[in-house]
Every structure is written in structure tokens, then in C-alpha cells.
C-alpha positions in Angstrom: 21.7 13.9 -18.9 21.8 15.0 -22.5 19.4 12.4 -23.7 15.7 13.7 -23.5 12.9 12.2 -20.9 9.7 12.1 -21.2 6.9 11.6 -18.3 4.1 9.4 -19.9 1.6 7.0 -18.9 2.7 3.2 -18.5 0.9 0.6 -20.6 1.0 -3.0 -20.4 3.2 -3.1 -23.0 5.7 -1.4 -20.8 5.4 -4.6 -18.2 8.7 -6.3 -19.1 11.0 -3.2 -18.6 8.6 -1.7 -15.8 9.1 -5.1 -13.7 13.2 -4.8 -14.4 13.0 -1.1 -13.5 11.3 -2.0 -10.2 13.6 -4.9 -9.1 16.8 -2.8 -9.9 15.5 0.4 -8.2 14.2 -1.5 -5.3 17.4 -3.4 -4.8 19.6 -0.2 -5.1 17.5 1.4 -2.7 17.2 -1.3 0.0 20.7 -3.1 -0.5 21.6 -5.6 2.0 17.7 -7.1 2.2 18.4 -10.9 3.0 15.3 -11.9 0.3 14.4 -8.8 -1.9 11.4 -9.5 -4.2 12.4 -11.2 -7.2 11.6 -10.5 -10.8 9.0 -13.0 -10.8 7.3 -11.9 -8.0 7.3 -8.2 -9.2 6.0 -9.6 -12.8 3.1 -11.3 -10.9 2.2 -7.5 -9.2 2.4 -6.0 -12.0 0.4 -8.3 -14.3 -2.5 -8.1 -11.8 -2.3 -4.4 -11.9 -2.5 -4.1 -15.5 -5.0 -6.9 -15.7 -7.5 -5.3 -13.1 -7.9 -2.9 -16.2 -10.0 -0.2 -13.8 -9.4 3.3 -12.3 -8.3 2.3 -9.1 -4.6 2.9 -9.9 -2.3 4.5 -12.8 1.3 4.7 -13.3 3.6 7.0 -14.9 7.2 6.0 -16.5 9.9 8.3 -17.1 11.2 7.0 -20.7 14.5 7.9 -22.7 14.2 8.8 -26.4 15.4 5.3 -27.2 12.6 4.2 -25.7 14.5 2.5 -21.9 12.6 3.1 -18.7 14.4 5.1 -16.1 12.0 5.9 -13.4 8.3 5.3 -12.4 5.8 6.3 -10.1 2.3 4.5 -9.4 -0.8 6.1 -7.4 -3.7 4.4 -6.1 -7.1 5.3 -4.5 -6.8 5.0 -0.7 -9.2 4.3 2.3 -7.8 3.2 5.6 -9.3 3.3 8.9 -6.1 4.7 10.8 -5.5 7.4 8.0 -9.0 9.1 7.5 -8.7 12.0 5.6 -6.5 10.6 2.9 -8.0 9.4 -0.7 -5.0 8.9 -2.8 -1.5 6.9 -2.1 1.5 7.6 -3.8 2.3 3.7 -3.8 5.7 3.5 -5.5 8.2 6.1 -6.8 11.4 4.8 -7.9 14.4 6.3 -10.1 17.7 4.7 -11.3 20.1 6.2 -9.2 21.9 8.1 -12.2 18.8 9.9 -12.8 18.2 10.9 -9.4 18.7 14.8 -8.4 17.7 15.8 -12.0 14.3 17.0 -10.8 12.5 13.9 -12.2 11.3 12.9 -8.9 9.6 16.2 -8.0 8.1 15.8 -11.5 6.7 12.5 -11.4 5.1 13.6 -7.7 3.7 16.5 -9.9 1.9 14.4 -12.2 0.6 12.3 -9.5 -1.2 14.9 -7.5 -2.5 16.2 -10.8 -3.9 13.1 -11.7 -5.4 12.8 -8.2 -6.9 16.4 -8.4 -8.4 15.0 -12.0 -10.1 12.3 -9.9 -11.3 14.6 -7.3 -8.8 13.3 -4.5 -7.3 15.9 -3.1 -5.0 14.3 -0.7 -2.4 11.7 -0.5 0.0 9.7 1.4 2.8 7.1 1.2 4.2 4.2 3.5 8.1 4.4 3.1 10.6 2.6 5.2 12.3 5.1 7.6 15.6 4.5 6.6 15.0 5.5 3.1 17.0 8.3 1.7 14.1 9.6 -0.1 12.5 10.6 3.3 14.2 14.0 3.1 12.8 14.8 -0.4 9.0 13.9 1.0 9.2 16.4 3.4 10.9 19.1 1.2 7.8 18.8 -0.7 6.1 19.4 2.0 4.9 15.9 3.3 3.8 15.8 7.1 4.8 13.0 9.1 1.7 10.7 9.6 0.4 9.7 13.2 -0.8 6.2 14.2 -4.0 6.0 15.8 -2.2 6.2 19.4 -0.5 9.6 18.2 2.8 8.4 17.8 4.6 9.6 14.9 5.2 7.0 12.2 8.7 7.6 11.1 9.0 7.2 7.2 4.8 7.7 6.2 3.9 11.0 5.3 0.8 12.9 3.7 -0.1 15.7 1.8 -3.6 17.3 2.6 -3.7 19.8 0.1 -2.6 18.2 -3.6 -3.4 21.6 -5.3 -0.4 23.3 -3.3 1.6 20.2 -4.1 1.1 20.5 -7.7 1.8 23.9 -7.6 5.5 23.4 -6.1 6.1 20.4 -8.7 6.5 21.3 -12.7 5.6 19.4 -14.8 8.2 19.9 -17.2 
């Protein structure tokens, strides 16, 4: 990609582009789903997030120099009794297919890890479909498969217990 790309904080002004990007990338990641989330569903979710206007979540976007969004990662605070020891969640991370395998996903994860560390959060997890091809990416970044309360491995669900280590292997630029 010869177009310069910038990773920056998402703003409410990004909402229409972010919704379109979320619908496009989700549908591309999970083809064949009978009833995929619609633009209206995603718009409602993102509007609610921006309306919350609190520090419980954040989102970084990857933007081209013309302003077009090509990827995003959303982080949020996390607390769940089935997964004690994790206080952050990589809630969403998506890139348009033509922008994958360029190091942008690694950079987005690095931004999320650094934001959490700045908030005093030192661990994070993510919940993904076990068939998501990005699972290999998470494993390459050192994520451990999570276990259910009964000890079973939760396929597609991962965690990082040391975000400082993760941040050190994920460049900003």
C-alpha cells in the first residue's frame, strides 16, 4: 500500500464510516452467516458506545490519507467471574482484507495494549469464533487459549496476562 496510513483515536464524526467498515469487515470475516448484523444494528451499537462518553471503552482506527477508514480495534474494561485476572478486553479488531498482512493488526494490538497499560490495566482477553482465521495471529502474538471454569480449553478465546510484554513486540509505527 503506497497510501500513507495513520492510526488514531476514533471520534463520533467517524461513526458512519466506522459502521460501514464494521459491517463490511465482519461480513468478509464470517461469510455465509445466514443473518449477519445489518448497518442499522451496528449503527445502534456504535451510537450507544459514543453516547456513553465514559472511559470504559476506546477505539483506534486506521485511516488513509484521504480519510477513508480501513481498520479498527476497540478495547474495553472487562470483569467476568469466569475469567478472573483479566481486566481489559480486545473487544473488536478488523481490517479490510487488502490491508491485512501489512503489520497493521500488530500495530493496532500494540495501541490497545499501551492504552490499557496507561489505564493501569495489565492483562486483556478476547473472544473470537474458533473458525476465525485471525486466531493464528493472536497465537503468534503470544496469546494463551483461555480455559472454561470446568478446565476445558475455550477454542477461539485468548488472553494475554502481561500487556507490557505484548506492547514490546507490537510496534507503534
